[in-house]
VOKELO-717108 format. One record per residue: x, y, z of N, C-alpha, C in turn; residue number from 1; residue in three letters. Coordinates in Angstrom, 3 decimals, always signed. Example, Ala and Ser with C-alpha at 12.3 -4.5 7.8 and 13.67 -1.06 7.14 Angstrom:
n.x, n.y, n.z, ca.x, ca.y, ca.z, c.x, c.y, c.z, seq, type
+13.190, -5.690, +7.800, +12.300, -4.500, +7.800, +13.200, -3.300, +7.800, 1, ala
+12.850, -2.250, +7.080, +13.670, -1.060, +7.140, +12.900, +0.030, +7.870, 2, ser
% end
This chain:
n.x, n.y, n.z, ca.x, ca.y, ca.z, c.x, c.y, c.z, seq, type
+181.237, +23.066, +52.758, +180.996, +24.361, +52.125, +179.661, +24.376, +51.416, 1, met
+179.314, +23.303, +50.734, +178.045, +23.224, +50.022, +176.875, +23.304, +50.993, 2, lys
+177.031, +22.636, +52.184, +175.970, +22.663, +53.194, +175.734, +24.083, +53.679, 3, ile
+176.841, +24.847, +53.909, +176.717, +26.233, +54.359, +175.984, +27.082, +53.326, 4, lys
+176.321, +26.875, +52.040, +175.667, +27.629, +50.975, +174.180, +27.320, +50.923, 5, ile
+173.837, +26.020, +51.070, +172.423, +25.611, +51.059, +171.661, +26.246, +52.217, 6, ile
+172.273, +26.215, +53.437, +171.615, +26.784, +54.625, +171.425, +28.284, +54.473, 7, leu
+172.449, +28.982, +53.987, +172.349, +30.434, +53.795, +171.258, +30.762, +52.775, 8, ile
+171.216, +30.000, +51.674, +170.192, +30.213, +50.655, +168.801, +29.966, +51.205, 9, ser
+168.666, +28.921, +52.050, +167.373, +28.595, +52.634, +166.911, +29.695, +53.578, 10, leu
+167.835, +30.225, +54.384, +167.490, +31.303, +55.316, +167.036, +32.545, +54.555, 11, ile
+167.782, +32.902, +53.502, +167.401, +34.058, +52.677, +166.016, +33.851, +52.051, 12, ile
+165.754, +32.626, +51.591, +164.448, +32.319, +51.006, +163.334, +32.455, +52.026, 13, ser
+163.609, +32.003, +53.269, +162.592, +32.097, +54.324, +162.240, +33.554, +54.591, 14, ile
+163.266, +34.426, +54.655, +163.002, +35.838, +54.874, +162.176, +36.425, +53.733, 15, phe
+162.465, +36.003, +52.484, +161.734, +36.522, +51.334, +160.285, +36.046, +51.352, 16, ser
+160.103, +34.758, +51.593, +158.754, +34.190, +51.639, +157.946, +34.774, +52.775, 17, ile
+158.648, +35.113, +53.880, +157.960, +35.607, +55.073, +157.242, +36.924, +54.826, 18, asn
+157.667, +37.661, +53.794, +156.992, +38.911, +53.459, +155.561, +38.613, +53.014, 19, ile
+155.382, +37.506, +52.282, +154.056, +37.138, +51.791, +153.310, +36.242, +52.773, 20, leu
+154.030, +35.359, +53.460, +153.415, +34.414, +54.392, +154.048, +34.619, +55.762, 21, phe
+153.420, +35.438, +56.577, +154.039, +35.922, +57.810, +154.327, +34.829, +58.823, 22, ala
+153.666, +33.697, +58.711, +153.834, +32.663, +59.725, +154.898, +31.628, +59.424, 23, gly
+155.569, +31.716, +58.263, +156.586, +30.723, +57.895, +157.742, +30.766, +58.888, 24, ile
+158.197, +29.577, +59.331, +159.290, +29.474, +60.295, +160.319, +28.457, +59.815, 25, gln
+161.582, +28.731, +60.131, +162.673, +27.776, +59.897, +163.550, +27.773, +61.141, 26, phe
+163.769, +26.579, +61.710, +164.527, +26.444, +62.951, +165.795, +25.621, +62.704, 27, his
+166.889, +26.047, +63.292, +168.125, +25.265, +63.332, +168.438, +24.991, +64.790, 28, ile
+168.483, +23.692, +65.173, +168.599, +23.329, +66.574, +169.703, +22.277, +66.798, 29, asn
+170.950, +22.681, +66.946, +171.992, +21.695, +67.307, +171.852, +21.295, +68.771, 30, pro
+171.914, +19.964, +69.036, +171.694, +19.448, +70.388, +172.780, +18.430, +70.726, 31, lys
+173.207, +18.448, +71.994, +174.248, +17.531, +72.454, +173.916, +17.069, +73.862, 32, phe
+174.190, +15.767, +74.134, +173.878, +15.260, +75.453, +174.359, +13.840, +75.653, 33, gly
+173.562, +13.049, +76.385, +173.940, +11.685, +76.739, +172.796, +10.732, +76.429, 34, ala
+173.178, +9.471, +76.101, +172.196, +8.463, +75.704, +172.572, +7.112, +76.290, 35, glu
+171.562, +6.332, +76.641, +171.787, +4.970, +77.083, +170.793, +4.053, +76.414, 36, thr
+171.143, +2.778, +76.266, +170.287, +1.860, +75.532, +170.038, +0.564, +76.272, 37, gly
+168.986, -0.154, +75.854, +168.621, -1.444, +76.440, +168.266, -2.402, +75.316, 38, val
+168.767, -3.629, +75.383, +168.415, -4.681, +74.428, +167.407, -5.605, +75.089, 39, ile
+166.351, -5.949, +74.391, +165.342, -6.872, +74.897, +165.485, -8.199, +74.173, 40, phe
+165.858, -9.244, +74.893, +166.057, -10.553, +74.276, +165.862, -11.633, +75.334, 41, asn
+164.808, -12.406, +75.210, +164.500, -13.406, +76.214, +165.484, -14.574, +76.214, 42, lys
+166.268, -14.727, +75.139, +167.187, -15.856, +75.037, +168.556, -15.588, +75.666, 43, asp
+168.790, -14.343, +76.086, +170.082, -14.008, +76.668, +169.927, -13.755, +78.160, 44, val
+170.822, -14.287, +78.963, +170.769, -14.105, +80.400, +170.875, -12.637, +80.758, 45, lys
+170.278, -12.276, +81.894, +170.265, -10.882, +82.308, +171.662, -10.316, +82.468, 46, lys
+172.588, -11.132, +82.997, +173.941, -10.627, +83.235, +174.747, -10.474, +81.948, 47, asp
+174.173, -10.926, +80.844, +174.852, -10.749, +79.558, +174.413, -9.466, +78.857, 48, ala
+173.429, -8.771, +79.474, +172.943, -7.525, +78.897, +173.335, -6.367, +79.784, 49, leu
+173.694, -5.293, +79.169, +174.015, -4.084, +79.901, +173.888, -2.912, +78.950, 50, asn
+174.029, -1.737, +79.473, +174.016, -0.551, +78.634, +175.042, +0.429, +79.167, 51, ser
+175.460, +1.311, +78.314, +176.466, +2.291, +78.681, +175.968, +3.675, +78.294, 52, ser
+176.426, +4.679, +79.008, +176.079, +6.060, +78.674, +177.071, +6.561, +77.636, 53, ile
+176.565, +7.019, +76.518, +177.404, +7.484, +75.415, +176.996, +8.888, +75.010, 54, val
+177.861, +9.541, +74.270, +177.613, +10.906, +73.796, +176.581, +10.885, +72.673, 55, phe
+175.614, +11.805, +72.750, +174.592, +11.914, +71.704, +174.674, +13.290, +71.052, 56, lys
+174.568, +13.298, +69.740, +174.479, +14.558, +69.005, +173.326, +14.492, +68.024, 57, lys
+172.659, +15.616, +67.859, +171.488, +15.683, +67.004, +171.496, +17.039, +66.294, 58, asp
+171.553, +16.987, +64.966, +171.482, +18.209, +64.165, +170.059, +18.303, +63.627, 59, tyr
+169.237, +19.087, +64.315, +167.803, +19.119, +64.073, +167.403, +20.374, +63.292, 60, asn
+166.488, +20.184, +62.333, +165.951, +21.293, +61.547, +164.426, +21.177, +61.552, 61, phe
+163.760, +22.312, +61.547, +162.304, +22.337, +61.506, +161.842, +23.425, +60.541, 62, gln
+160.824, +23.087, +59.760, +160.277, +24.030, +58.779, +158.767, +23.909, +58.773, 63, leu
+158.085, +25.041, +58.940, +156.629, +24.964, +58.970, +155.994, +26.331, +59.136, 64, gly
+154.840, +26.332, +59.815, +154.035, +27.550, +59.893, +153.536, +27.732, +61.324, 65, tyr
+153.593, +28.992, +61.805, +153.113, +29.319, +63.133, +151.760, +30.019, +63.075, 66, gly
+150.836, +29.551, +63.905, +149.477, +30.111, +63.932, +149.279, +30.904, +65.231, 67, phe
+148.975, +32.185, +65.080, +148.708, +33.026, +66.242, +147.408, +32.567, +66.916, 68, gln
+147.418, +32.597, +68.253, +146.269, +32.146, +69.039, +145.602, +33.348, +69.706, 69, ile
+144.303, +33.520, +69.456, +143.528, +34.550, +70.151, +143.938, +35.963, +69.807, 70, gly
+143.581, +36.900, +70.710, +143.799, +38.329, +70.479, +144.985, +38.872, +71.267, 71, asp
+145.817, +37.965, +71.813, +146.988, +38.397, +72.571, +146.786, +38.364, +74.069, 72, gly
+145.572, +38.080, +74.528, +145.299, +38.047, +75.961, +145.506, +36.661, +76.570, 73, ser
+145.729, +35.634, +75.734, +145.921, +34.272, +76.223, +147.379, +34.031, +76.598, 74, asn
+147.614, +33.101, +77.524, +148.987, +32.737, +77.883, +149.662, +31.979, +76.747, 75, ser
+148.889, +31.219, +75.963, +149.417, +30.538, +74.783, +149.326, +31.490, +73.589, 76, leu
+150.481, +31.853, +73.027, +150.515, +32.851, +71.975, +150.515, +32.260, +70.570, 77, lys
+151.160, +31.096, +70.409, +151.296, +30.547, +69.059, +151.440, +29.042, +69.106, 78, met
+150.879, +28.371, +68.098, +151.093, +26.942, +67.876, +151.721, +26.792, +66.496, 79, ile
+152.859, +26.103, +66.438, +153.563, +25.926, +65.165, +153.521, +24.464, +64.747, 80, ser
+153.107, +24.220, +63.506, +153.121, +22.889, +62.917, +154.322, +22.814, +61.979, 81, leu
+155.238, +21.869, +62.239, +156.530, +21.877, +61.575, +156.926, +20.493, +61.068, 82, leu
+157.605, +20.459, +59.927, +158.326, +19.255, +59.532, +159.588, +19.181, +60.394, 83, phe
+159.847, +18.015, +60.941, +160.973, +17.806, +61.841, +161.936, +16.844, +61.168, 84, asp
+163.172, +17.257, +60.916, +164.111, +16.383, +60.216, +165.540, +16.710, +60.643, 85, phe
+166.449, +15.754, +60.381, +167.836, +16.002, +60.751, +168.673, +14.742, +60.716, 86, gly
+169.833, +14.842, +61.352, +170.790, +13.738, +61.413, +171.200, +13.500, +62.850, 87, ala
+171.087, +12.247, +63.290, +171.468, +11.872, +64.653, +171.877, +10.389, +64.628, 88, ala
+173.160, +10.081, +64.813, +173.614, +8.687, +64.728, +172.878, +7.759, +65.704, 89, pro
+172.708, +6.500, +65.280, +172.188, +5.453, +66.168, +173.362, +4.880, +66.945, 90, ile
+173.276, +4.905, +68.270, +174.312, +4.333, +69.126, +173.821, +3.007, +69.702, 91, asn
+174.389, +1.894, +69.271, +174.046, +0.584, +69.823, +175.078, +0.260, +70.909, 92, leu
+174.628, +0.205, +72.147, +175.540, -0.080, +73.260, +175.015, -1.266, +74.054, 93, thr
+175.896, -2.199, +74.380, +175.473, -3.376, +75.117, +176.681, -4.121, +75.639, 94, tyr
+176.447, -4.956, +76.632, +177.483, -5.852, +77.127, +177.572, -7.039, +76.181, 95, leu
+178.789, -7.506, +75.953, +179.000, -8.581, +74.988, +178.185, -9.817, +75.343, 96, ile
+177.580, -10.421, +74.339, +176.786, -11.645, +74.497, +177.689, -12.798, +74.922, 97, asn
+177.400, -13.383, +76.077, +178.262, -14.443, +76.608, +178.182, -15.733, +75.793, 98, ser
+177.174, -15.880, +74.915, +177.034, -17.086, +74.095, +178.036, -17.104, +72.940, 99, lys
+178.538, -15.952, +72.582, +179.382, -15.859, +71.383, +180.859, -15.912, +71.761, 100, tyr
+181.626, -16.707, +71.045, +183.065, -16.845, +71.309, +183.806, -15.727, +70.587, 101, asp
+183.876, -14.574, +71.232, +184.507, -13.421, +70.602, +186.000, -13.599, +70.404, 102, tyr
+186.637, -14.243, +71.380, +188.089, -14.447, +71.279, +188.421, -15.317, +70.083, 103, lys
+187.644, -16.385, +69.892, +187.860, -17.290, +68.772, +187.676, -16.570, +67.441, 104, lys
+186.707, -15.646, +67.408, +186.414, -14.943, +66.173, +187.196, -13.627, +66.038, 105, asn
+188.116, -13.407, +66.939, +189.028, -12.276, +66.823, +188.393, -10.914, +66.972, 106, gly
+187.290, -10.830, +67.768, +186.625, -9.538, +67.937, +187.071, -8.860, +69.225, 107, ile
+186.869, -9.532, +70.357, +187.281, -8.975, +71.640, +187.767, -10.101, +72.546, 108, leu
+188.751, -9.794, +73.374, +189.250, -10.785, +74.309, +188.487, -10.763, +75.622, 109, asp
+187.926, -9.633, +75.981, +187.249, -9.483, +77.262, +185.741, -9.562, +77.080, 110, asn
+185.084, -10.646, +77.547, +183.644, -10.799, +77.325, +182.773, -9.824, +78.109, 111, pro
+183.357, -9.030, +79.019, +182.562, -8.079, +79.772, +182.676, -6.654, +79.219, 112, ser
+183.364, -6.521, +78.101, +183.586, -5.209, +77.515, +182.293, -4.658, +76.906, 113, thr
+182.046, -3.377, +77.135, +180.924, -2.721, +76.480, +181.245, -2.534, +75.007, 114, ile
+180.323, -2.959, +74.175, +180.511, -2.865, +72.723, +179.670, -1.701, +72.205, 115, phe
+180.265, -0.854, +71.398, +179.567, +0.308, +70.857, +179.658, +0.308, +69.332, 116, leu
+178.506, +0.382, +68.701, +178.449, +0.529, +67.251, +177.723, +1.828, +66.939, 117, thr
+178.338, +2.690, +66.166, +177.743, +3.970, +65.790, +177.352, +3.908, +64.314, 118, ile
+176.071, +4.119, +64.038, +175.542, +4.013, +62.682, +175.024, +5.379, +62.224, 119, ile
+175.510, +5.901, +61.112, +174.955, +7.159, +60.590, +173.451, +7.015, +60.368, 120, pro
+172.698, +7.994, +60.829, +171.249, +7.870, +60.745, +170.603, +9.229, +60.516, 121, ala
+169.411, +9.182, +59.905, +168.655, +10.381, +59.585, +167.192, +10.146, +59.983, 122, tyr
+166.462, +11.233, +60.180, +165.071, +11.071, +60.608, +164.194, +12.154, +59.978, 123, tyr
+162.903, +11.854, +59.927, +161.920, +12.810, +59.437, +160.615, +12.560, +60.162, 124, ile
+159.938, +13.636, +60.532, +158.684, +13.494, +61.257, +157.952, +14.827, +61.310, 125, gly
+157.052, +14.954, +62.283, +156.282, +16.173, +62.494, +156.484, +16.666, +63.916, 126, leu
+156.358, +17.971, +64.095, +156.520, +18.566, +65.416, +155.433, +19.605, +65.653, 127, ala
+155.031, +19.730, +66.909, +154.143, +20.800, +67.363, +154.893, +21.604, +68.419, 128, leu
+155.016, +22.907, +68.196, +155.634, +23.786, +69.179, +154.586, +24.740, +69.742, 129, asn
+154.593, +24.890, +71.062, +153.657, +25.785, +71.742, +154.456, +26.934, +72.368, 130, phe
+154.193, +28.161, +71.929, +154.881, +29.337, +72.440, +153.982, +30.060, +73.431, 131, asp
+154.520, +30.320, +74.625, +153.761, +30.978, +75.699, +154.241, +32.409, +75.883, 132, phe
+153.425, +33.210, +76.559, +153.697, +34.638, +76.687, +154.941, +34.937, +77.525, 133, glu
+155.340, +34.016, +78.388, +156.524, +34.230, +79.233, +157.807, +33.750, +78.550, 134, asn
+157.758, +33.554, +77.237, +158.894, +33.131, +76.418, +159.263, +31.657, +76.565, 135, asn
+158.452, +30.873, +77.262, +158.701, +29.442, +77.362, +158.121, +28.718, +76.148, 136, phe
+158.769, +27.605, +75.800, +158.363, +26.809, +74.647, +158.197, +25.352, +75.075, 137, ile
+157.135, +24.717, +74.605, +156.951, +23.285, +74.750, +156.865, +22.685, +73.366, 138, leu
+157.711, +21.696, +73.092, +157.716, +21.072, +71.784, +157.510, +19.575, +71.865, 139, gly
+156.720, +19.030, +70.953, +156.472, +17.594, +70.850, +156.771, +17.171, +69.417, 140, leu
+157.563, +16.104, +69.254, +157.924, +15.664, +67.914, +158.009, +14.137, +67.867, 141, ala
+157.786, +13.596, +66.690, +157.889, +12.155, +66.496, +157.916, +11.816, +65.024, 142, gly
+158.471, +10.640, +64.720, +158.531, +10.233, +63.328, +159.352, +8.994, +63.118, 143, gly
+159.914, +8.864, +61.927, +160.668, +7.684, +61.531, +162.160, +8.007, +61.447, 144, phe
+162.970, +7.008, +61.778, +164.421, +7.166, +61.730, +165.016, +5.966, +60.991, 145, lys
+166.054, +6.210, +60.194, +166.680, +5.115, +59.476, +168.199, +5.277, +59.523, 146, phe
+168.868, +4.147, +59.796, +170.312, +4.117, +59.849, +170.879, +3.346, +58.676, 147, gly
+171.994, +3.793, +58.146, +172.607, +3.180, +56.973, +174.012, +2.716, +57.325, 148, ile
+174.313, +1.450, +57.051, +175.644, +0.900, +57.276, +176.266, +0.491, +55.950, 149, thr
+177.565, +0.451, +55.904, +178.291, +0.102, +54.681, +178.072, -1.359, +54.294, 150, lys
+177.825, -2.220, +55.299, +177.717, -3.653, +55.045, +176.302, -4.118, +54.762, 151, asp
+175.336, -3.232, +54.882, +173.940, -3.646, +54.715, +173.300, -2.943, +53.526, 152, leu
+172.534, -3.696, +52.771, +171.837, -3.100, +51.642, +170.564, -2.404, +52.093, 153, ser
+169.988, -2.843, +53.205, +168.754, -2.257, +53.729, +169.061, -1.428, +54.962, 154, asp
+168.394, -0.274, +55.122, +168.615, +0.543, +56.311, +167.978, -0.075, +57.553, 155, pro
+168.493, +0.262, +58.715, +167.858, -0.098, +59.979, +166.752, +0.914, +60.231, 156, ile
+165.531, +0.440, +60.426, +164.387, +1.313, +60.584, +163.942, +1.383, +62.032, 157, leu
+163.468, +2.551, +62.438, +162.984, +2.726, +63.790, +162.106, +3.952, +63.898, 158, gly
+161.744, +4.282, +65.118, +160.922, +5.455, +65.361, +161.486, +6.262, +66.511, 159, gly
+161.054, +7.510, +66.608, +161.531, +8.359, +67.692, +160.406, +9.258, +68.200, 160, tyr
+160.544, +9.655, +69.459, +159.657, +10.646, +70.061, +160.523, +11.584, +70.893, 161, ala
+160.183, +12.869, +70.870, +161.004, +13.853, +71.572, +160.121, +14.919, +72.211, 162, arg
+160.428, +15.251, +73.455, +159.779, +16.360, +74.148, +160.824, +17.432, +74.418, 163, thr
+160.476, +18.673, +74.109, +161.415, +19.785, +74.244, +160.844, +20.852, +75.165, 164, thr
+161.669, +21.324, +76.087, +161.365, +22.485, +76.892, +162.380, +23.571, +76.535, 165, leu
+161.904, +24.755, +76.219, +162.809, +25.814, +75.794, +162.442, +27.162, +76.369, 166, gly
+163.394, +28.069, +76.273, +163.164, +29.439, +76.730, +163.817, +30.410, +75.745, 167, tyr
+163.045, +31.332, +75.224, +163.579, +32.340, +74.306, +164.207, +33.471, +75.105, 168, lys
+165.530, +33.567, +75.052, +166.222, +34.606, +75.812, +166.565, +35.823, +74.948, 169, phe
+166.339, +35.713, +73.643, +166.522, +36.849, +72.749, +165.562, +36.703, +71.575, 170, phe
+164.862, +37.767, +71.248, +163.964, +37.686, +70.098, +163.707, +39.062, +69.519, 171, lys
+163.554, +39.081, +68.208, +163.118, +40.261, +67.476, +161.882, +39.848, +66.685, 172, thr
+161.445, +40.677, +65.769, +160.258, +40.330, +64.987, +160.509, +39.150, +64.069, 173, glu
+161.771, +38.945, +63.644, +162.072, +37.918, +62.668, +163.051, +36.852, +63.142, 174, lys
+163.724, +37.060, +64.258, +164.750, +36.127, +64.743, +164.566, +35.881, +66.235, 175, ile
+164.789, +34.640, +66.663, +164.748, +34.303, +68.087, +165.830, +33.287, +68.415, 176, ala
+166.415, +33.417, +69.590, +167.389, +32.459, +70.097, +166.826, +31.817, +71.357, 177, leu
+166.962, +30.490, +71.457, +166.374, +29.765, +72.569, +167.380, +28.783, +73.166, 178, ser
+167.286, +28.589, +74.486, +167.998, +27.504, +75.167, +167.027, +26.342, +75.280, 179, ala
+167.502, +25.105, +75.030, +166.612, +23.950, +74.950, +167.093, +22.771, +75.785, 180, met
+166.113, +22.069, +76.334, +166.360, +20.797, +77.022, +165.417, +19.762, +76.411, 181, phe
+165.962, +18.594, +76.015, +165.169, +17.578, +75.306, +165.257, +16.215, +75.986, 182, asp
+164.155, +15.479, +75.903, +164.112, +14.083, +76.325, +163.688, +13.243, +75.116, 183, ile
+164.482, +12.212, +74.813, +164.246, +11.368, +73.632, +163.892, +9.945, +74.040, 184, tyr
+163.094, +9.305, +73.200, +162.925, +7.852, +73.230, +162.968, +7.359, +71.790, 185, met
+163.778, +6.329, +71.535, +163.889, +5.775, +70.196, +163.841, +4.250, +70.274, 186, glu
+163.337, +3.625, +69.242, +163.255, +2.168, +69.225, +163.527, +1.604, +67.854, 187, gly
+164.164, +0.405, +67.823, +164.514, -0.252, +66.567, +164.309, -1.758, +66.707, 188, tyr
+163.953, -2.389, +65.627, +163.970, -3.846, +65.543, +165.101, -4.227, +64.602, 189, ser
+166.032, -4.998, +65.107, +167.224, -5.342, +64.347, +167.255, -6.848, +64.148, 190, ile
+167.280, -7.279, +62.910, +167.164, -8.698, +62.594, +168.446, -9.455, +62.905, 191, ser
+168.324, -10.776, +62.901, +169.485, -11.639, +63.145, +170.586, -11.360, +62.127, 192, glu
+170.229, -11.214, +60.859, +171.223, -10.968, +59.823, +171.956, -9.660, +60.064, 193, arg
+171.204, -8.603, +60.441, +171.808, -7.307, +60.678, +172.752, -7.335, +61.878, 194, glu
+172.333, -8.063, +62.936, +173.185, -8.105, +64.120, +174.458, -8.902, +63.861, 195, tyr
+174.375, -9.921, +63.014, +175.593, -10.673, +62.688, +176.600, -9.771, +61.978, 196, lys
+176.098, -8.874, +61.142, +176.980, -7.959, +60.434, +177.512, -6.887, +61.376, 197, val
+176.608, -6.334, +62.206, +176.983, -5.201, +63.048, +177.806, -5.611, +64.261, 198, leu
+177.424, -6.710, +64.903, +178.044, -7.013, +66.180, +178.361, -8.482, +66.394, 199, ala
+178.170, -9.295, +65.363, +178.434, -10.731, +65.456, +177.671, -11.398, +66.599, 200, ser
+176.442, -10.973, +66.823, +175.574, -11.593, +67.817, +174.478, -12.339, +67.080, 201, ile
+174.179, -13.557, +67.525, +173.338, -14.449, +66.745, +171.834, -14.269, +66.945, 202, asp
+171.412, -13.625, +68.014, +169.999, -13.592, +68.353, +169.305, -12.334, +67.858, 203, asp
+168.014, -12.479, +67.606, +167.192, -11.333, +67.217, +167.082, -10.366, +68.387, 204, tyr
+167.147, -9.068, +68.086, +167.134, -8.070, +69.147, +166.109, -6.967, +68.848, 205, lys
+165.453, -6.497, +69.897, +164.716, -5.240, +69.863, +165.489, -4.280, +70.756, 206, asp
+165.707, -3.092, +70.248, +166.611, -2.161, +70.914, +165.918, -0.824, +71.136, 207, tyr
+166.104, -0.251, +72.320, +165.522, +1.047, +72.625, +166.562, +1.932, +73.288, 208, ala
+166.435, +3.236, +73.111, +167.349, +4.172, +73.743, +166.560, +5.299, +74.410, 209, thr
+167.167, +5.849, +75.451, +166.631, +7.035, +76.125, +167.769, +8.039, +76.201, 210, val
+167.460, +9.303, +75.932, +168.523, +10.306, +75.901, +168.015, +11.655, +76.401, 211, ala
+168.952, +12.455, +76.892, +168.681, +13.851, +77.216, +169.725, +14.711, +76.511, 212, ile
+169.314, +15.867, +76.024, +170.245, +16.760, +75.356, +169.965, +18.205, +75.766, 213, thr
+170.975, +19.023, +75.580, +170.847, +20.467, +75.727, +171.276, +21.091, +74.408, 214, phe
+170.639, +22.180, +74.047, +170.985, +22.780, +72.769, +170.586, +24.239, +72.677, 215, gly
+170.932, +24.814, +71.555, +170.606, +26.210, +71.238, +169.724, +26.210, +69.997, 216, met
+168.617, +26.937, +70.071, +167.708, +27.006, +68.950, +167.773, +28.360, +68.252, 217, gly
+167.854, +28.328, +66.924, +167.872, +29.536, +66.097, +166.598, +29.529, +65.252, 218, phe
+165.717, +30.460, +65.508, +164.445, +30.519, +64.775, +164.426, +31.712, +63.850, 219, gln
+164.069, +31.459, +62.587, +163.943, +32.509, +61.581, +162.488, +32.554, +61.127, 220, phe
+161.928, +33.726, +61.133, +160.508, +33.881, +60.842, +159.786, +34.291, +62.093, 221, gly
+158.516, +34.614, +61.954, +157.759, +35.157, +63.089, +157.486, +34.082, +64.119, 222, lys
% end
């Protein structure tokens, strides 16, 4: 309930500010799709590594300013510089490490089972959106992401990059609705201590994910 009140207050504020600053924009972009991951570790045999396709969700928000381009005769109508932030869990997916005695340690009986750890995570970065005259949108975003676990005092740190293709199927002077398709790349370095807590695996890991999502974009402001 508090989140709804905050969002409603923010939207009302954007409309009020927009009277004085016509280019102010606020975007709400819920996205859902699929993600897969890869662990890079030279000490583990290839057949001990695998990845699984898992569900991805991303609650994305953008706040910034749109700059009109030219006199209206160009195909590119606007470039928007935006703060990009939101919540999107980190999904660690991999085939169980064959070096670790999971049965002895009471974790899993089947050493070929895909192991999934979901970590609450948040991100912040910058985005550039390009609006074209045919209602198509190209978006580029990147920044830092951090995941927080109950067992760790320090967050898991990483980075992300996202490319967005969108189409505005409804728009007025102050509101626009868009259909979106996104491609993500994310990367993390996870220490030996963190992996022992998260997955009881002894080796240092570098982890990367690739994802695609579809979503609906709600834009407030010009």
